[in-house]
Structure formats: C-alpha cells, structure tokens
N, C-alpha and C positions, 0 to 999 in steps of 0.2 A: 618555732618552739620558744616558750617563754623562759625567763630567768630561772635557774635551778638554785634553790636555797640549800646551802651545805648543812650537814647534820653535826651534832656534837660528837666528838671522837673520844672524849674522856669522861669519867664519872663526875657528877657534880660534887662540890665540897659537902662533907657530912661530919659534924662534930661528934656524933654518936659512934661512928665506926672508924674514924680516922684519928691518927695521932696528930699532934700540932704540926709536925713537919709535913705529913701527907696532906693535911687540910690546906696549908699554905701553898703547897705545890699545885693542888687541884684548883684552888682559887685563881692562881696566876694563869693556869692553862685556860680556865673558863674565860677570863678577861681577854686572852689573846684570840680565842675563837669567836667571841661576840662581834668583833669589828667586821669580819667578812660576812657574818650572818646578817648583821644590820644593813650592810651595804646591799646585799642581795635582796633583803626585804624591801628596802627603799626602791630598788629597781623594779621589783615585781609590782609594787603599788603603782608606780608610774605607768607600767604596762596596762594594769587594770583600768586606770583612769582613761588611757587612750582607747582601750577596747570599749569602754562605756560611751566615749564620744563617737566612736565608729558605729556602735549599735544605735545610738540616738540619730546619727545621720542616716543610717540605713532605714530606720523606722520612718524617717521623714520622707524617704523615697518610695515607701510602699504606696500602692494605688488606693489611697484612702480618699482620692478625689476622682471624679469622672472626667473623661476627656471632653473638652469643649471645642466645638468647631471654630476655626479661625484663630485660636490662641496659639501664640508662639511657644514652642517647647525646645529645650536644649537636649542634646544627645545624652542618654542615660536616665532621663526622667521617666517615671512610670505613672500611667493612668489606666483606669479600667474603662472598657468599652460599654457604653449605654445599651448596645445591642445585645451582646452575649455575656456581659459582666465578667469577662476574663481580663487579666492584667496584661498590659503591653508596655514594653520599654522602647523609648524613642531611639532610633538609629542615627538620625541626622538632626541638625539644627534647623528649625523652621516651623512654619504654620501650614495648616491644610484644612480642607473641608470634608475629607474622607475619613470615616470612622476607622480606628486602628484595626478592627477585625477585618476590614476590607482593603487595608493599605499595607501589604507586607513589604513594600519598598521602604517605608519610613518607620514602621513599627514591628517589633519582634514579640511574638507571643511568649509570655513568661509562665503560663500555666501548662504543664505537660498533660494533655488530655490522654485518656486511656481507651482501650478497646471496650466500648460500652455505650449504652444509650440506644434507644429505639424510637423511630418516628414512623407513624402510620399516616399515610397521606392519600387522599382521593382528590384527583385534580383533572380539570379539563384543559389546563395550560401547562407549558413546560415548567420543570422544576430545576432550580439551581441550588446545589448543596454548598454549605460553608464548612470551615474547619470545625465548627461547633455542632454540626449536624450529628444526629445519632449514627452510630456505626452500623446499625441494622436499619435499613430503609424498606418498609413494606408499602409498596406503591400500587395504587389502583388508578390507572388513567381512564377517564370517561369519554375520551375522544381519540381518534386515530391520528397517527403521524406526530406524536409528541416525543419529547426527549427529557432525559435527566442529565444535567451537566455536573460533573464532579468538581470539588473545590479547587481553587488555585493551589497547585502543589506546593508553591513556596510559602503558603500560609500554614502548612502542616509542619509537625516536628517529627524527627526520627522516632520510630516506635509507635506512632499514632496515625498511620497512613493506610488503614484498611477499611473498606466499606463493603458491606454485603447488601445486595439489593434483591428483593423478592418481588416478582410481579404477581400481585393478588387480584388483578383485574382481568378483563376480557380482551383488552387491546395490547398488542405488543408495543414496546417503545424502545427508542434508541438510547444509548449511553455515550456521552461525548466528554472529551477532555475540556478543561477550561480553555477557551479559545475556539472550540467548535470541532475539533478533529474527532471523527467517528471511531468508536472502539468496537461496539457490537450491539446487537439487539438483546433484549430480555423478553422472552416470549411468555404468555400466560402460564402461570404455575412454575416458572423457572426461577432458580436462585443462582446468582452469579456474584462472585467475590472479585473486588477490584483493589489491588494493592499497588502502591506507588513506590517505585524503585529509585526515583531521582526527584528531589524536591528543590533543585537549583533554579527551575523556571516555573512559570505559572502553569504551563501545559504539563510539565512533568513527564515521566515515563511510567505508564500504567500497564499492569498485566491483569488480564481477565482470566478467571479460572472457573470451570463448571462443566456440566455435561451438554453436548450438542450446541455449542455456542455458534450463533449465526453472525458472521463478521463481514457480510456484504450488505451495504446500505442501498436500498432501492427506492428511497423516498424522494429523490430529486425528480422534478417534473421534466419530462422530455421537451426539448425545443423542436417544434415542428418547422421544417425549413422550406417546404413547398406544398403544393396541393395537387400533385400529379403522382401517378403510379411510378414508383422508383425501384429499379432492380440492378443487378450486377454491382452491388455496393462494394467499394474498396476505399480504405482509409489509411493515411500515413501521418505520423506525428512530426510536427515542425518544431515544437518546444514543449515544455511542461504545461503550458496553458493554451496551446494552439495545435490544430490538426487540419488536414485538408482531405476532403472526401470527393471522389469521383463516382458517378453512377449513370445509369441509363434512364432517360426520361421516356417512359413507354409511350407517351402520347405522340412525341415527335420521332422517337427512335434514336435520337441523338444523345451524345454524351454531355453531361453537365458537371461542373465542379463547384464546391462551396467551401469557404473557410469556416471551421468550427472553433469556437472559443470556450474555454472553461473560465467562468467568473465574469463573463460579459457577453453581450449579444453576438451571435454569429453573423456571417456575411450573407449576401444575397446570391443565390445560385446563378452561375454564368454558363451559357451554352458554349461548349468547346468545339465539338465536331460538326461537320456539315454533312454527315452521312449516318446511316443507321449502324449501330455498334452492338457488340456483345463481348463477354469475357474481358472485363476491364481489370487492370492491375496498376497500382500506383505505388511509388516509393519516393521518399524525401531524400534529397542530397544535402540540404542545409535547412536553416530556419526560414529561408526565403525562396527556396527553389525545390521543385519536385518534377518528376517525369511520370507521365501516364501513358500506358499503351492499351490497345484494344484490337479486337478483330472486327473487320467489316463483315456484316452479315447480309449483304445484298449483292449477289452476283459474284462474290469472291470470298476467300478467307484470308485476304491480305492482313498483315499485322502492321499497325501504324502507331505513331506516338507523337507526343507534344512535350516540350519543356514548358513548365508553368512557373512564372515568376510571381511571388507573393509579397505584397506590401500592405500590411494591415489586413483588411478584409478584401483587398483588391487583387484579383487574379489576372495576369496578363499572359495569354498563351503565345508561344512561338508559332512558327510555320509547321504544318503537319508534315511528318516524315514517314515515308513508307519504308518499313524495316525489313519485312519479309513479304515476298510475292509468291503466293501459292494459289494456283488456279483450281477451280472445283469447289463444290459446295457440300460434299458428303464426307462422312468420316468424323472421327473425333477431332476436337480442337480445344485450345485453351492457352492462357498466358499466365506467367508468374514472374514478377519483377522484384529484384532485391538489390539494394545499394551496397556496393563494395567500398566506395570512398565518396568524397564530395564531388567527384567528376566521372565516376565509373559505376556502371551497373551490370548485373548479369540478368539476361532475359532467357527464360526457359519457355518452350512452347510446343504445342502440337498443331498440326495442320492437316488438311485433307490430302489423302494420297500417301502420306508417310506412315510408317509403322513403328518408328522409334521417336523418342523425345529428342528435340533439338535445342541447342542453346547458342548464344553468342554474347559477346561483351559489347555494351554500348558506351561510347565515350561522349561526354557532354562538355561543350565549350560555349559559354554564353547561352544562347537560345537554340544552339545547333546540336543535333544528335548525329553521331557517326556510328553506323553499324559495322561491326567487324565480321570476320568469316564465320560461317555456320559450322557447328561441331555437333556430333552425335553424343548426347550425354550418357547414354547407356544403350547397349545393343539389344536389350530385352524389348520385346514389343509391348505396347500398352493396350489396355482394354479399349476396344473400339466402341466408344459410347459418344453420345452427343454431349455428355456432361464433362466439363473440364476438370478432371481429378489430377491436378498437377501442382507441385509446390517447389519453389527454389528459395533457400534461405542462406544468407551470408553468415559465415563463421568468422572470417577475417577478410582483409583486403585481398588475400591470395588463396582463400579456401572457402568453399561453399558446399551445400548439399542439395541434391535434386531428388525429389520423391514423387512417385506416381503409382497408379494402380495398374498392375500387370494383367495379362490375359486370364490368369486363374483367380483374379479378383483380390489378390494379396498385394500389400504395399511393397514396392521395390525402392530401396535407398541406394544412392551412389554418391560418394564424395567427389568433388571437382576441385582441381587446382586451377589457379589463374596466374599466368605469366604474362605480364604486360597487358595486352588486349586479347589474349588467346586462352580460352578455357580448355580443359581436358579432363576426362574421367580418370580417377586414380583408384588403385587397388581393385577390389571386386565388389559386386553388388550384394546387398543384404536383402533377402526376402523375408518379410515379417509374417510368421504363421501365428494363427490365433484361433478363435472359434470358427467352426466350419462355415464357409460361405458358398452357397450353391447358386446364387443369383448375382447379377451385376449390381454393384452398389449404386445408389442414387443420391448419396449424401456426401458432403465434403469431409475431409480429414484435416488434421493440423500437424505442423512441425514447429516446435519451439526450441530455440538454441539457448541453453542455460549459460554456457560458457564455452571455451575452446575445447573442452574435453567431454561435455555431455550434451545430449539433445533428447527431447521427448517427442514421441509420435503418438497421436491420439486419434482414434476413429470410433464410430458407432457401427452397429451391425444391422443389416436389413432383415429383421425378423420380428414377430409380434412380441411386444413387451421386451424390447431389446435393451442391451446395456452398452457401456462404453469401455473400450480397452485402451490401456496406456502401455507403451513400450519405452523403457529407458535405454538409450544407445550411447556407447562410448565412441567418440569421434576423434580421439587423439591421433590415431595413426592414419594410414591411407585407405583403410577399409573400415566401414562402420561395424561395430561388434555389439550384439545384443547383450545387455547386462541383466535385465529382468523385465517382466511385464506383469500387469495387474488389471483385474477386471473391476470396473466401477459400477456398482448396482444403481444405475440411474433410473430404472423403471420407465423406459421410454414408452410413450403411449402409441406412437406410430413406428413403423418398421424403418428405423434409421433416422438419426438426428443430424442436422447440419450444425457444424461446430465452428467456433472461433476461440482461439486461445492465444494469450500473450504472456510474456515473461514479466513478472513484477520485480524480481531480484534473482540472484543466482540459485535460490532454493525454492522459490514460489512461483506458481502459475495461476493466472485467472482463466478459468475455462467456462465458456457459456455455450448454450445450445438451444435450438428450437426442436420441438417434437416431444417435450415432456408433458406431464399431465396438466400443467398449469395453462396450457394453450397459448403459451408465449415463450419468452426467453427465461430459462433457468440458468443458474450459475453455481460454481463452487471454487474454492481455493485448493490447489494441490500443492503439497510440500514434498520436495525431494531432498532427503537428508544427505549429509556429506558421506555417509556410509551406504548410500544408494538404497535407502528405504523410502517407499512412497506412502505418504500420509494423506488420507482423504478426509477433508473436513465436511461439515454439514452442508448439504445442498440448499440453496436459496431459491425459492420459487417466485415466479411473476416479477422478475427483475424488469421486464417490459411485457405487458399483457397484450394478447391478441396478435402476436407476430406469427404469420403462417410459416410452417415448416417447409421451406423451399430453398433451393440454391440461390445465393446472391441476395438474401434478405437480411443478413446479419453480418456485421464486421466490427472488430474491436482493435484498438491499439492502446498501448500503455502511455500515460502521461508521466507518472512517477510511480514509486513503489506502493502508493496507497490510492491512486486515482487511475481509472480506465475510461477512455472515450469509447462509448458504445453507440453504434449507428445501426438503425433498423428501417425496414419498410414496415411502418406501424399498422395498427388495426384498420386504419383508414386508407392504407396502401401508400401513404405519403412518407417522405424521408423525414426521420426524426433522429435527434442525437441527445444523449444524456451522459453526464459524468457519473460513473459508478465509484462510490467510496468503499475502500477495502480497509477493514480494521486490522 
C-alpha cells in the first residue's frame, strides 16, 4: 500500500466570511497542516518514481526477443519460442540448444493457454502433441499400428491440461503418455477425453474418459521361441522383467523350459526331462529359482519335479525327484503348484485310482526337493476326466485354497492351512452353483487371489455361444463364503473357453481366453470394487490371433500392474510370448 496523503481538517481562510480574528486562526491552522501534507506528497512522488523504474525494468524483461540457441541466459529472463511464439521464463542460469517449448526443465511457460483450438491431422506416421497443440484433435491415421503421444505433462499449466481426441479415420490408434506408457486405443468414430491430474513429471497422471474405452494394447509383436508343437504351457514370474516358461515339446514328448524377457531377447529353450510328460505346473521361489512338476505319461502317472536355477537366460536343472508314485494309467490326473515362501510350496494333484484331491508340502533346499506326507485336500470326489481341472493358489505362507471340478461338474473350493510342512483342509467346502451344466466341462477355469480376504473364480460353460461366469469369494475365515457372482457376456463361439487370469492389483484382474469369435486370444480387464461390485470393461479381440481353443495352449502371469506376460501355442503351433500392456 502506498503513502496516504492526509486531508485538510479546517476551512481555508476567507476574508469575505471571516472576521480578522477567525481569518488569522484559520491561516495559522492551514500552515500547520501543510507540513505533513507536503511530506506525504514527497513520499508519494518517490514511490511513483520507483514504480516507474520497476515498470521500465519489467518491460525490459518482456519477451520482445526470440530465444537463440546456445545463448547464455540468467534465471528470470524471458524469451519467446520461435516454434510456438509463446513466452517462457528461464528457471536456471545457463545455455542450451533445446527450444524453451520443448525444455520444461529450464524454461517455464508464461502464457496460460486455455481450453481451445483444434487441429485436423491425416497421418501415416505417429503424432506427438505439444503444450501448444489444439485441445481438440481430429485424427485420421492412414496406416495401422500408429499412436498419438500426449505432451510432456510438466510443460502444461494448471487449468490447461485437457485434450479431446476424435478418430475420424478407418484405423484405430493408440494413445500414450510422454515416455511411451500406453493409456488406451481410440477406435474409428470414437471420441476420448484425456485430462492430466499431475503435471509434476513428464509422464504425468492422465485419465481417459469416454464410452467403451479399450485399454489393452495388443500391438506388441510376439516373440517366437521355437519351431515345434508346444503344449501344457505353464509360466511363472521371476521379476518385473523376467519370467520362466515350461512346456511339452510334442515332437520329443519331453519337457523344456525357457527364460522370457520383457524389453530384451528371451533365452533359448532347454530340454529338462528325459521322459514323456503331461500336466506341467511351475512356480517361482525367487528371482533366480523355480520348481517345475509334471506327470509322466508313459507307463505310469508318477509325479516328478525339478529345481531350476536361473542366471540370466541360463537354466540349470537339478536332479529329477519322484514326488508321487501312482501305478496305473487310467482315470483323472493333474498337478497344480503354488509357492508358499522362498523355500516351500504346496502341490495339489490327482492321480489314477484315487477319487479325491491330494496335496503335500514340498520343501526346497538348494537343488533338492523334499516331499512331505500326502494329505486329502477335500473328501469330495472329483470329476473323472482325462482333463486336469485342478487349481491350488497361495493366500499366505500358512493358508491356501484348492479348487477342482466335482462329480456334478460344479467347482468345489476348500481352504487349506499349512503348519510347518503339513497341510490340512479347514472349515467346509463351498460348491459354486451357476448356469446349468449337464455335460463334463472340457475347458479350464481360474482362481485369482486379490488379497487375504477376497478371491475370484472364473469359468466358462460348455454350450453353444457360451458365456463366462465370475464368482467373488470371501476367504477371510476358515470356510470360503460366496459374496456375489456375475455373468460376463463373452459370446463364445465354441462350447467352452480355456481361460487364464492374473491379478494386476488388489482390485483389477486381467482375463484372457481362447474360443471367442476372433479365432485367437481375447481379453478384458475386470474391476472388483472395495464394496464388492464387479465392473466389466470392454473386451479386446485378437490379442493373439490364430490360437486354437484347447487345454494348455495359453498361460499368463503378471509382470506389474500394467504389464502381463502372455505365452501361447501360436497359429503355427510354436511357442510364442508377448508382453501385454494394460492402460
């Protein structure tokens, strides 16, 4: 606030209306009041002079000159960009060769852009937006597999961070953050709004809004790992960038394993077993160690296993260990392996001659597997099929769940406790009822553990134009309790789909399946809210084309909350892997 100039408080001297005595008194008062008024006026003039100097200095800092590459600038100086003609203030002392509009580290935008402007673009190449791009983007791509990259978020200002993109062409294209992270597709005719909630980094935090947003990226090229028919595929995650896959080489009948890498070339398949195998299951104990089990399918149904040590892309198997000896070759059989800790696993299995599911804890020390006593996981009999419809999943080091198909073709769930190296069923079994099933299922189902209190069971049904059903289960206590179930209208082309599902985070699941109309692998994201609502997102077709709908041809594992390693027996019957990006 500037200096306040005081007002006169008494009338001015006036010879016409005042006596001589009043005139003299008024004149004396006037003189006494003039001194503080003159002092205030002098102070105000000094302030105005300083304001004039400040204004002159500020005017000198206006961007009346263009930025020049290589010139040294001091913090606070303003120059306009020759690219977008907006004004930028220097944040740091120094020189550079990057235009201020592209250098948010050293320059701050001084012009507050608004929600406005429109660009219409037809392009056969990728498009990268900047902070000065029109807020409405009408895009027509003239080639497939292209993308639009949003501006660096830290080049935006608050209140100017919304972009609306319309696909006016015939090809769909992806939209990615600055830095390459996939957000979603924009399909022909679709309009999607992208708003940035955090501008502290170049990538930022973007939110996409619109109808039927497809947020599974399928454009990554699969990596083909061999040239033989590959089946009974099983995969386990070693780290956010590495997985290990075991499968059956149908040419030799033997089991092989290979290291899969995200972001670099995968390893070379290595033959593990020296006998014909089936029903393979693998689980990782650490980033450098996994255990794989299988059933021999020549002369017996023995269950055997190996410890696999992994260094880079090199796999070193230990000595084969016979875990279960079961004579005979008829009846149902199967294996499911889940890690309880870095040295302990739970193995659930079926074998010929038995009528109930069995389980046992495997202790691992170095390259040695020690099998512990066999326990009956549940007294219910299982469906006597050749297909191994059996799953074991770990909830914690001391608790797990075993699921299988019962004789009435419904799924049976039983929680298990683990004390030391001894498993035991707890509480009672839960039988999941759903759409009527009159024939034995010929497709797999899935169990996904969201956290220590909730699990999700997913299966398809063997009927023409079938759907997929999801059950949400409370697993807090000793007995599983059904919370809700929901039908997913997947419009399956064949009678029954083979499923693979993995947890992305405590509320989201990546579900993929064969048997849809695409003639390959389809997928969708399922969201389970904290108040137990199930949200079904748009299904994405042809994630992997040409994959036959059969048991053991598809397996997935999560790398992190936005990347999934998906392994298939591809259209040429060969083993192939690709990283699926999830927006």
